[in-house]
N, C-alpha and C positions, 0 to 999 in steps of 0.2 A: 562587242561587235559580232555580226553574223553575216556580213557580206560574203558572197561566194569566194572572192579572192582571199579573205581572211580565213574562211573555213578550209579552203584548199591548202593554204600555207600551214595551218595547224595540223592537218592530216599528214602532210609531208614530214613534219617535225617529229611526230610520235611514231614509234615502232608498232607495226600491226601485231595484234595478239589474237588469240582465240578465247571467247567467253563461253563457258560451258554451264548449262543448267541441268540438274538432275532432280526428277520429281521426288526422289527419296529424301532430299534435303529440303523439306518444306514443313514449316511450323506456323501455327496461328494462335493468337492470344486475344482475349477480349478485354477492352478497357472499360471498366465499370463507370468511370467518370464521364468519358466522352461518348459512351455507348457505341463504340466503333471496334471493328476487328482489325488487328494488325497482323499482316502476313509476312513472315520472315523467310525470304528466299535466299538460299545459299548458291553462290556462283564460284567458278574457278576461272582464273586467267592464266593462259598458257602462252609463253613467249616462244620465239623461234628456236631457243635452245632447249625446249621442253621443260623449262622451269615453271612450276605451278605455284600460283599465289591464290590462296583461298580468300573469298570475300563474301559479303552478304548485303542484301538490300531489303528494307522494310517497306511494305505498301499498306496504306490505311484504306480500309473498305467500309462502306456503310451497310454491307450485307454480310450474312454468315457464309464464309467460304467453304465449299465442299470440294469433293474430288474433281469437279468439273470447273470450279471457279478459281483454281490456282492461277496466279499470274504467270503466264508462260512466255518465256523469251522467244521472240519471233524474228527479230531482225536488228541490224545496226545501220542507221542512216546518218550521215554527216557527223559521226562521233556520238550520236545519241543511241542508247539501247531502248528498244521498244518491247513492251510486254503486253499481252492481251489476256483478258479473262472472259469467261462466258457470261459474266454479269454485265455485259455491254460496256466494259471499261477498257480504255487504252491508256497505258502508262508509258510516258516518255521520260527517260532518265539520263542525265549526264553524269557518269561515274567520277569524273574529275572535279567538277564544280558542285556536285550533289544536287543540282537543279532537277526538280521533278514536276511534271505536269500530268494531271489525271484528266482524261476526257471521257465523258459518259454520253452514250447515244441512247435515244428512246427506243423502246420496242413497242411498235404499234401494230396490233394484230399479229399475224404469223410471219409477216415479211419484215424482218429486222434490218437495220442498217449495218453493213459490214465495212470495216475499215480496210482499205486496199493498200495504203502506203502513205508515208510522209514525204513531202517534197518541198523544195525551196523555189518560190516564185520570184524570179529575178526582177521583173518590172516593178514590183511593189516591195521587194526586199523583205519578204515575210515567209514564214513556214506555213504550209497548209496540209490538210489531210484530205485524201480522196476517199469518199464513201460510195458504196453501191447498195441498191435495194432491188432485189429480184422479184419479179411478179410471174404469175402463171399465164400471162398472155404473151404470145410470141413477139419478139422484138421490143419488149418493154423492160429491159434492164436499165434502171434509172441511176444516174450518177450525180453526186453532190460534192461540193468542195467546202471545207470548213477552214476559215482563216483563223489561225491561232492568235493573231494580233488583235483583230476586231471581234473574234468569236462569233462571226456571222456565217451562217450556212447558206449556200446558194445552190440551186439546181442547175446542172449543165446539160449537155446533150445525152440522149439515150444511145444505146448500142445493142445490137442483136446478140452479142455474146457477153459473158461476164468473166472477170479474171479468176484464176485459180488462186485463192488466198491461202492455201495450205503451205505455200512457199512465198517468201518475200519477193517483191519485184526487183528486177535488175535495173539500176540507174546508170544510164549511159547516154551521151549525146542529148542531154536535156530531155530525156524521155524515161518513163517507167515501162518496163517490159514484163509481161506475164505469159504463161501458157493459158489458153482459154480453158475455162472450167468445163469439164466433160460430164458432169453430173446433171446437166441442164434438163434432161427429160423428167427429172423429179419435179420440175416446175412447169411441166407441160410444154416444153420447147424441144426443138430439134438439137441433136448433137452438133457441135461446131464442125464445119468441114475442114479439110486440109488447107483450103485457101484462107481460112480465118482462124487458124489454130494458135496464132500468137497475137496478143492484144498489146497495143502501144498507147501510151498517154503522153501527149505533148505538154510539158509542164508550163510553157509560156502561154500558149494559145488555149490550153485546157481542152484539146480535141482528142477524140479516141479514134484509132484506126486499127485495122487488122492486116496481118501479112501471113503468107503461108510458111509452113515449116520446111526445112531443107530436105533434099532427096525427092524421090518420086512420090506422087500422091498415093496414099495407102488406104484411105477410107476405113481405117481401123481404130475403133474406140479404145481397144486395149493398148495399141501402140501409142496413141495420143496420151493415154494415161501414164505411160512410163517416161515420156519426154520431160526433160527438165532444162530450164535456162540457167546459165551461170555467166559470171564475168571472168574473162580470160585476159588479164593484164591489159585492160583498156578496150577489149573487143567483146562483142556479144557471142556467147557460145551456146550450143545446145547439145545435150546428152541424149542419145537415142539408144535405149536399152533393148537387147535381144535376149529373151528367155531361152529360146531354142539353142543358141550358140554360147550362152553364158559369157557374153561380152557386150561392151557398149561402144558406141561410136561418138567421138567428139567432133562436132561441126563448129566452124568458126566463120562468122560473117566478115569476110575479108574486105568487101566493098559495101559499106553501110548504106550509102546513098542509093545504089542500084540493087541492093539486097542480094549480093552474090555470096553464096555459102561455099565453103571448102571443107571436105571431110579430112581432117588433119590427123586424127589418131584413132586407132582401133585398140581397145584395152581389154585384154582377157581377164576374166575373174577366176580362172581356174586355180591360181595360187591361194585364193580365198574361198574355195569351194566348201570347205568345212564350216565356214562362217555364214555364207550367203544362203538365204532361203529364197529360192526362185518361185515367185508366185505373182498372180495378177494383182494389180493394185487399185482396184475400184474403190477401196476405202482410203486411198491416198497414202498407203504404206509402200514405200519404194524399197525394192530389194537392195538397191544401192542409192544413197542420196549424195549428190555432188554439191559442192559449195562454190569454190572459186579456184583459179589458178594463180599462184604467186611464185615468182622465181622458178618457173618451169616445174612446179609441184602442184598436183591436183589434190585438194582436200576432199575426203569422202568419208561417209559412215556406212557400215554394212554389218551384217551378221545378226545373230540372235543368241546371246545378248549383243547389243550394239557395240561396235568398236570403231574408234577413229583411226584413219590411216592417211598417209600421204602417198601419192603415186608419182614417182619421178618420170616425167614424160620423155626425158632423154635416155636415162638408164633403163627404163621400163621395169622398175622394181617397186614393191610396196614397203613401207615402213610404218610401224605403229606410232601413235602420237602420245607422248607423255607416259606417266605411270598408269597402266591400264586399270588398276583397281580403283582409280579415281574416275576413269572415263569409260567404264563398262556398265552394263546392266540394262534391264528392261525399263528402269526409271529414267534413263538418259533421254532428256527432252529435246534439247537443241544445242548445237554448236554453231556459233556465229563468229565469223571473221570481223574484227572490230579495230578501229583506230581512234584513240582518244582525241579530244579537242577541248578548247576553252570557250567555244561558241555558246551563245544563249538563245533560248526560244523567244524571249521578250514577251511573255504573256502571263496570264494568271496561273496560279498553281492548280486551280480546279476549274474545269470548264464543263458545264452541263447545259445542253440545249434540249428543251422540253417541248417546243412547239413544232408540230409537223410542218415543214416548209411548203407542203403542197396544199395546205388549207388556207 
């Protein structure tokens, strides 16, 4: 079963954990008989008591993986872990049932299809993937939806901005939420304004809309580049980082319908000054990367080498996560809050769409 009620019940039954990937734990072997490469990705699962359980996952590829084609852990949706490689492949894996689906997208010309997120479409009771394809003509970011059940790709509406896919979307209120991508001028477009700095995708109607970020309009590309969305125990949150003061502000959307934001926390990074490298992040490298708030604790990664921390929003103190020799290093790729489930995607194990839907 994969109905929303079943998935929600499963997510409540399992205890949330952290899944950690480190690039240093990556191996690949070649199968002479199948003429395929198998990539062995090591993972760690960290529970609420900082107990660490090592694990691994093998991905089969039809191409030679190099340093850029490693399956990178990018997100956890509905109890599924998502991995992405630059070989235009998306891997969806359920670590409980071991179900794995590999989805490959075509690369046509220089404008490739980018996966934006996995979502559950309630009217049809199926999982779908949202894709975008950016063009160098203003207002022509095109979006597509792939049904995992029928494996049919459909073109939906265009949008003047594109999502920042360097971070996974936040799923709340039947919508996907991203910060708008701010590298748009590379594609001949304007930078997104403050009024359209957050992009929303309505999962049922498959519509795209934009909303402004909280606070006063800043018209600052650098400030937009450091803003991050997060889930704060059922509410949409936004982290606004200040390089000049070495602190960041946590905003919470108290009234989602009317888009009312409240600045709830101001967090100083001075206790972590020796770890945090304060710099502009035009290359999508955040001085501090925030993830979510659970039981009044904010999960974040900072420093060089990277380190995982919890910040207690009530006591206003930091604590490190797990045994740091496992969770340190420049190879630390991603830390993902994850909850297991028994749900299934109900689709083929390999999906490859080769026809350009615009032709």
